[in-house]
LOSEMI-932815 format. One line per 3 residues: number of its first residue (from 1); their letters; for each residue x, y, z of N, C-alpha, C, O. Coordinates in Angstrom, 3 decimals. Example, Ala and Ser with C-alpha at 12.3 -4.5 7.8 and 13.67 -1.06 7.14 Angstrom:
! residues 2
1 = as = 13.190 -5.690 7.800 12.300 -4.500 7.800 13.200 -3.300 7.800 14.236 -3.319 8.465 | 12.850 -2.250 7.080 13.670 -1.060 7.140 12.900 0.030 7.870 13.409 1.138 8.039
! end
This chain:
! residues 96
1 = msq = -9.865 21.653 31.026 -9.180 20.256 30.399 -10.157 20.079 29.616 -11.324 20.153 30.002 | -9.773 19.791 28.266 -10.448 19.327 26.981 -10.822 17.313 27.337 -10.059 16.443 27.757 | -12.084 17.251 26.987 -12.266 15.842 26.824 -12.228 15.347 25.392 -12.714 16.118 24.565
4 = tvc = -11.723 14.162 24.938 -11.423 13.341 23.942 -11.943 12.300 23.917 -11.840 11.615 24.935 | -12.706 11.760 22.754 -13.287 10.665 22.678 -12.092 9.474 22.971 -10.883 9.564 23.183 | -12.891 8.485 22.890 -11.386 7.444 23.399 -11.338 6.829 21.823 -10.283 6.280 21.507
7 = gaq = -12.564 6.899 20.683 -12.743 6.164 19.575 -12.012 7.042 18.398 -11.657 6.500 17.351 | -11.789 8.611 18.679 -11.063 9.378 17.695 -9.433 9.056 18.104 -8.612 8.889 17.202 | -9.089 8.993 19.355 -7.424 8.562 19.284 -6.976 7.362 18.697 -5.901 7.287 18.101
10 = agg = -8.006 6.117 18.887 -7.648 4.642 18.517 -7.777 5.035 16.928 -6.887 4.528 16.245 | -8.733 5.855 16.206 -8.881 5.645 15.001 -7.558 6.076 14.466 -6.760 5.308 13.929 | -7.345 7.579 14.678 -6.346 8.126 14.232 -4.854 7.428 14.297 -3.901 7.629 13.543
13 = yrv = -4.951 6.507 15.479 -3.555 5.594 15.377 -3.703 4.705 14.215 -2.785 4.701 13.395 | -4.991 3.756 13.976 -5.018 3.025 13.297 -4.281 3.508 11.523 -3.591 2.926 10.686 | -4.856 4.728 11.635 -4.639 5.638 9.982 -3.324 5.612 9.867 -2.774 5.004 8.949
16 = dmt = -2.509 6.439 11.022 -1.126 6.847 10.932 -0.142 5.240 10.480 0.764 5.166 9.651 | -0.716 4.097 11.354 -0.058 2.827 11.079 -0.424 2.089 9.667 0.178 1.302 8.936 | -1.665 2.706 9.638 -1.840 2.068 7.654 -0.965 2.631 6.801 -0.387 1.940 5.962
19 = iaf = -0.695 4.384 6.946 0.111 4.903 6.549 1.116 4.065 6.156 1.203 3.640 5.004 | 2.199 3.688 7.395 3.205 3.827 7.624 3.656 2.354 7.053 4.808 2.096 6.705 | 2.423 1.319 7.011 2.391 -0.152 6.652 2.708 0.370 4.662 3.544 -0.228 3.984
22 = iva = 2.060 1.242 4.243 2.179 1.307 2.726 3.397 2.212 2.337 3.968 2.412 1.265 | 3.514 2.509 3.138 5.520 3.519 2.960 6.313 2.524 3.209 7.413 2.678 2.679 | 6.172 1.356 3.930 7.241 0.751 4.383 7.367 -0.592 3.564 8.305 -1.376 3.698
25 = acv = 6.135 -0.787 2.560 5.895 -1.655 1.785 6.551 -1.411 0.527 7.222 -2.237 -0.091 | 6.262 0.032 0.117 6.538 0.515 -1.155 8.682 0.198 -0.890 9.397 -0.450 -1.655 | 9.120 0.916 0.396 10.316 0.968 0.394 10.643 -0.540 0.486 11.583 -0.826 -0.256
28 = ill = 10.261 -1.344 1.017 10.774 -2.786 0.651 10.641 -3.023 -0.809 11.631 -3.388 -1.442 | 9.344 -2.819 -1.472 9.336 -3.363 -2.634 10.490 -2.513 -3.320 11.330 -3.150 -3.956 | 10.588 -1.368 -3.261 11.718 -0.624 -4.242 13.095 -1.271 -3.991 13.836 -1.627 -4.907
31 = ilg = 13.336 -1.377 -2.886 14.778 -1.949 -2.376 14.499 -3.440 -3.545 14.701 -3.518 -4.757 | 13.977 -4.457 -2.577 13.791 -5.465 -3.678 13.847 -5.841 -5.242 14.437 -6.762 -5.807 | 12.931 -4.688 -5.808 13.000 -4.753 -7.330 14.433 -4.093 -7.592 14.915 -4.404 -8.681
34 = flv = 15.162 -3.286 -6.840 16.315 -3.041 -7.498 17.297 -4.185 -7.036 17.815 -4.676 -8.039 | 17.674 -4.701 -6.040 18.606 -5.550 -5.746 18.254 -7.168 -6.190 19.119 -8.033 -6.333 | 17.048 -7.338 -6.340 16.924 -9.057 -6.746 15.219 -8.799 -7.735 14.096 -8.938 -7.249
37 = prl = 15.493 -8.477 -8.917 14.461 -7.964 -9.569 13.449 -9.275 -10.198 12.341 -8.974 -10.640 | 13.854 -10.557 -10.204 12.646 -11.363 -10.655 12.228 -12.125 -9.442 11.245 -12.866 -9.486 | 13.055 -11.943 -8.186 12.350 -12.133 -6.867 11.297 -11.140 -6.328 10.372 -11.441 -5.573
40 = srg = 11.571 -9.893 -6.832 10.735 -9.071 -6.148 9.008 -8.997 -6.439 8.080 -8.284 -6.057 | 9.173 -10.099 -7.289 7.622 -10.235 -8.095 6.901 -10.814 -7.389 5.697 -10.565 -7.447 | 7.403 -11.781 -6.486 6.273 -12.660 -5.404 5.791 -12.044 -4.642 4.579 -12.153 -4.453
43 = pqr = 6.803 -10.892 -3.695 5.938 -10.141 -2.542 5.334 -8.778 -3.271 4.663 -8.053 -2.536 | 5.498 -8.394 -4.549 4.789 -7.755 -4.867 3.711 -8.073 -5.415 3.034 -7.120 -5.800 | 3.197 -9.364 -5.636 2.123 -10.318 -6.159 1.070 -10.481 -4.610 -0.160 -10.513 -4.567
46 = gvd = 2.109 -10.567 -3.386 1.197 -10.831 -2.182 0.676 -9.467 -1.370 -0.198 -9.254 -0.530 | 1.644 -8.676 -2.044 0.758 -7.148 -1.657 -0.259 -6.903 -2.414 -1.288 -6.407 -1.956 | -0.102 -7.232 -3.739 -1.434 -6.703 -4.472 -2.453 -7.091 -4.076 -3.531 -6.517 -3.917
49 = rtl = -2.025 -8.444 -3.840 -3.177 -9.637 -3.439 -4.174 -8.862 -2.397 -5.385 -8.646 -2.441 | -3.227 -8.553 -1.502 -3.610 -8.420 0.188 -4.757 -6.737 -0.143 -5.971 -6.654 0.042 | -3.846 -5.673 -0.637 -4.646 -5.246 -0.748 -5.759 -5.503 -1.933 -6.908 -5.265 -1.560
52 = gvg = -5.645 -5.880 -3.089 -7.256 -6.341 -3.553 -7.867 -6.811 -3.196 -8.703 -7.171 -4.025 | -8.170 -7.367 -1.531 -9.426 -8.236 -1.203 -9.525 -6.757 -0.268 -10.585 -6.851 0.351 | -9.015 -5.758 -0.003 -9.254 -4.829 0.939 -10.170 -3.748 -0.277 -11.267 -3.331 0.094
55 = qra = -9.790 -3.451 -1.325 -10.339 -3.058 -2.586 -11.462 -3.497 -2.878 -12.225 -2.559 -3.109 | -12.017 -4.641 -2.998 -13.084 -5.221 -3.399 -14.249 -5.726 -2.168 -15.439 -6.026 -2.273 | -13.158 -5.658 -0.761 -14.080 -5.562 0.570 -14.780 -4.008 0.324 -15.997 -4.023 0.138
58 = ggk = -14.200 -2.875 0.313 -14.422 -1.845 0.612 -15.557 -1.023 -0.403 -16.193 -0.023 -0.068 | -15.639 -1.805 -1.886 -16.199 -1.757 -2.769 -17.638 -2.111 -2.665 -18.473 -1.608 -3.417 | -17.974 -3.082 -1.620 -19.186 -3.321 -1.088 -19.943 -2.472 -0.081 -21.001 -2.891 0.390
61 = apg = -19.488 -1.408 0.230 -19.785 -0.636 1.417 -21.232 0.212 0.225 -21.430 0.167 -0.989 | -21.862 0.818 1.242 -22.941 1.330 0.242 -22.615 2.717 -0.045 -22.125 3.421 0.838 | -22.927 3.318 -1.608 -22.841 4.799 -1.738 -21.310 5.416 -1.796 -20.321 4.710 -1.992
64 = pig = -21.271 6.823 -1.598 -20.038 7.188 -1.747 -18.906 6.358 -1.145 -17.845 6.169 -1.741 | -19.262 5.737 0.405 -18.471 5.387 1.673 -17.529 4.484 0.688 -16.386 4.811 0.368 | -18.177 3.326 0.272 -17.949 2.246 -0.330 -16.702 3.148 -1.709 -15.552 2.783 -1.953
67 = rff = -17.114 3.799 -2.068 -16.221 4.195 -3.625 -14.903 4.936 -2.725 -13.727 4.953 -3.091 | -15.267 5.325 -1.895 -14.119 6.207 -1.081 -13.044 4.808 -0.492 -11.899 4.728 -0.938 | -13.484 3.933 0.370 -12.801 2.965 0.992 -11.862 2.080 -0.308 -10.776 1.513 -0.179
70 = sks = -12.751 2.215 -1.588 -12.077 1.194 -2.445 -11.249 2.000 -3.245 -10.488 1.276 -3.888 | -11.048 3.383 -3.514 -10.193 3.899 -3.616 -9.004 4.360 -3.182 -7.997 4.691 -3.808 | -9.312 4.333 -1.731 -7.891 4.275 -0.934 -7.087 3.009 -0.880 -5.861 3.013 -0.769
73 = fgt = -7.706 2.096 -0.951 -7.121 0.509 -1.269 -6.382 0.746 -2.668 -5.258 0.315 -2.924 | -7.073 1.394 -3.417 -6.532 1.254 -5.281 -5.529 2.151 -5.119 -4.370 1.763 -5.268 | -5.749 3.228 -4.853 -4.079 4.298 -4.533 -3.118 3.395 -4.065 -2.068 3.450 -4.706
76 = srk = -3.144 2.470 -3.029 -2.310 2.055 -2.055 -1.523 0.948 -3.054 -0.351 0.577 -2.989 | -2.385 0.626 -3.826 -1.892 -0.692 -4.449 -1.195 -0.411 -6.605 -0.783 -1.077 -7.554 | -1.519 1.028 -6.218 -1.025 1.577 -7.517 0.479 1.734 -7.181 1.469 1.340 -7.797
79 = atn = 0.318 2.672 -5.605 1.538 3.293 -5.198 2.626 1.891 -4.962 3.724 2.002 -5.507 | 2.447 1.039 -4.446 3.240 -0.413 -4.137 4.039 -1.094 -5.649 5.214 -1.421 -5.814 | 2.879 -1.135 -6.596 2.796 -1.436 -7.888 4.172 -0.369 -8.591 5.155 -0.848 -9.157
82 = ksa = 3.982 0.811 -8.428 4.580 1.444 -8.921 6.468 1.460 -8.624 7.344 1.674 -9.461 | 6.625 1.154 -7.139 7.623 1.419 -6.259 8.137 0.243 -6.640 9.309 0.357 -6.998 | 7.661 -0.961 -6.704 8.823 -1.884 -7.347 8.861 -1.970 -8.798 9.518 -2.947 -9.159
85 = stg = 8.353 -1.243 -9.809 8.067 -1.094 -10.870 9.508 -0.235 -11.185 10.361 -0.412 -12.054 | 9.406 0.712 -10.163 10.854 1.724 -10.378 12.117 1.137 -10.006 13.137 1.420 -10.634 | 12.123 0.192 -8.847 13.096 -0.259 -8.771 13.579 -1.284 -9.291 14.670 -1.607 -8.821
88 = rrg = 13.000 -2.203 -10.440 13.242 -2.785 -11.280 13.819 -1.977 -12.603 14.818 -2.430 -13.161 | 13.196 -0.805 -13.091 13.792 0.097 -14.115 14.990 0.594 -13.610 15.901 0.994 -14.335 | 15.023 0.584 -12.426 17.066 1.896 -12.024 17.502 0.452 -12.223 18.567 0.589 -12.824
91 = rdk = 17.281 -0.958 -12.054 18.498 -1.760 -11.941 18.527 -1.990 -13.335 19.645 -2.025 -13.847 | 17.577 -2.148 -14.033 17.756 -2.333 -15.607 18.852 -1.195 -16.145 19.837 -1.685 -16.698 | 18.815 0.044 -16.070 19.679 1.194 -16.202 20.929 0.807 -16.060 21.843 1.337 -16.691
94 = lpl = 21.072 0.005 -15.360 22.664 0.274 -14.291 23.485 -0.585 -15.613 23.193 -1.570 -16.292 | 24.396 0.154 -15.573 25.636 -0.419 -16.969 26.245 -1.733 -16.472 27.466 -1.700 -16.321 | 25.550 -3.017 -16.157 26.248 -3.997 -15.584 26.421 -5.008 -16.814 27.034 -6.065 -16.663
! end
């Protein structure tokens, strides 16, 4: 029987939940950007602001760890912003 460290399972679960949150935020912003382009900017700013706080806090960690934490939040910010803008651009291209 193999033993597992309690923190390893809990840490993996948190990472999965974080990834699921970012993916869900991207999908929601994409749909909002497509359906209601003007109203999608508020939620986009909210997600951007939340991830920005995490990015700044992660950047305060020392050395390469700080760059790693900051980069992961920055990449998530970029993905959510790109998702919302893609939804708005798709709406602009519709012949309505």
